[in-house]
N, C-alpha and C positions, 0 to 999 in steps of 0.2 A: 407810472405805475405806483399806486399807491404799494407800500409794504405796510403792513399794519405794524410786521416785529421793528420797522422805523421810526413810526409817530413818536415825534414830542410835545407828549401830553404830560409829562410833569417827573420832576424824579423821583415823583412818592410810587410812581405808578410802574411794576415791572411789565416787562415784555408781555410774560405770560398774561397780568392780568388788563395788560390793556387789552390783547385777544381777546380774553374772556369777556370783558365788557361789552367790546362791541357787539361778539357773539350775543353776551345775555340782553340788552336789548334788542338784537334783532327775534329773540326768540321770545320775549315778554309782548313785546312789539303782536305777534303772530301769534300769542297766547290768549292777548287780551280780547284779539277779533274773531277768536275761534275759527283762524284759519292753519288747515292741512301746510307742509313741506309744498304737498300739489299746486295747492289755491295761492299760497304767497308767488312758487314759480309762474305760473299761471298772468299771475296780474302785475309781477316785478318785470317777468321777462329772463327772470336768473337761473339758471338750470338746478333743479331742486341737491344735484351734487356739490354743486357750488354754496347753496345754501347750510347743507349738512356741516359742511366744510368749516364756514364762516361761525355758526351758532357751535360750534365745540373750540372754536378759538384757534385751527388750524391753516384758515384757508390765507393767503395771498393777495386780496382780491383790488383792482383796477378804482382809479374816482370812481367809472363811469358806472360799475357795479355797486358801490355802495350807495350812487344819488338815487339809481333804478328802484333799488331796498327801499331807502326810504324816503320817495317820493310814494311808494306803493303802499307803504304803513304811514305817511303821511304826517310823519315830524322832520324832516326836514335833515340835510348833514349835519349841521354843525351839532344839532340835540344828538344822531346819533354817533359821536365821534367825542365828543366834549367830555370828559370825566367829571366837569364839577357838576354841581346840581344850580340849576337856575334860580335866580336872583337878579333882583333892579338895578343893582350895581356887579358887572362882573367882570375884574382884569385879570388880560394875562397878560401874564407878565415876560419881557425880553427874554427867547430862548426857550419858550413852555410851550408856545401855541403847533398845534397838530403839524409836520410836514409830509402832507399828501402826494407830492410828488417830487422824484428825487430823476433826476435827467444823469446821464451817464457823463456829459462835460461841466459838472458841477451847477447846473439848473437847481432850483428847488421852488417848489408850490406849498405857500402855508399859511393856513386857516387860521388868521387872528384872531378874529371877532366875530359871532354870528348870532342871529335873533332865532326865538321861536316861530313856529308857523299858527296862523295859516296863513301868513306873507311873511317870507322866510329872507331875509338881506345876509348876503355874505359879504365878507371882507379880507382877500387876500393878498400877499407881499410875495409879488413873482420876480424871479431872476434867472436869467434864461445864460450860458454862457456864449461863448464866439462860435456862431455855425448852428445852434442848437434853436429848437423847435417844440411847441407842444400845442397837439390839434385837442379839441372838444368837439363832441357831436352835439347835436342840436339838444338844447334843454325842453324842457314841457313849456306850452303856449302860454304868451306872455313874458317871459321870462326878459329881462333888459339887464344889460351891464353894464359899467361905466369903467372907464380905463385912464390911467394920470401917469405917462412915464418919468422915473425917477433919476434916470440915468440910462446915458448910452442911444440907441438907435432902435426902434422896432419895428416890425413888418405887422401889420395887426391884416388880416384877412377872413370875412365875414360873406360867406354865401360864393359870390364870385367877383366881390368888391374884394380893393387891398388896399391900403394907404399906408407908409412908410412914416413913423414919427418919429422926432426927436423929443429930447431932455425938455420936458414942460408942457407938451404937448398933451394932449387928449383928446376921446373918445368915447362918443354913447352908440351902441349897436345894438341889433336884436340879439339876445343868450337860443334864441330860441331857431336858428342858422346855425347851421355847423359854422365852426370857425378854428383859428390859428392865432398862434404868438410864434413868430419869428425874429429871431435875430441872424440874421442872412448875413454872414460872411463879414462881422463886425471883428476889428481886435480888441473891443472891448464887451466888457458886460453888461446887459441889460438888466434893467430892474423899472419894474412897476408896480402900483398899486393895483386892484381890480377889487370892484363891488360887482355882489351880483343879486337882482330882486326878482324872488319868484313867488309871484303871489298863487293864491290858493294851493298851497300842497298839501299834496293825496287828492284833489281832485280833478285832477286830469289823467290822462294814461302816461308811464311809465318812460322814462325817456332812454 
């Protein structure tokens, strides 16, 4: 689960500032479209109560919740969580990227880079501790993902299919199916790079 208070969005941004920035982007995006909270709730599938908390900077939303909101607004996840202004060259220094997921066994999902809509590409650095896993619900239609195992061993489950990948193995798969990354019973930490491509953000149903 994403904990906004744990987002590593740069040392200059305080905890409260990060929460307010995300809430401000949601509020601004909703306002620029002339939507009420109820309308955004209907379009995103996120409850009105949760949206109010997010806009106030007091919520602790999951990755899936922020994905639904960013898709509904048509801005993409990177634009929603990134504290920096867009530019033709954007560098994220080591340790400054947002940690959007933290596992109980030391795992992390770090969004290290991303592009602007309408066709959004996300680059992730994932780590799973021994016995740890992360599940993702199906993304919007047409989403594709690329994965490269950097260390350890990983079981990739996509729909009803599963493959065990070792260091140096790679895979491409449909992100519009439910999928899961599993470090099943290994004594070694599993680390992998993940690229997610989501075409026409904002043009389809919410995730």
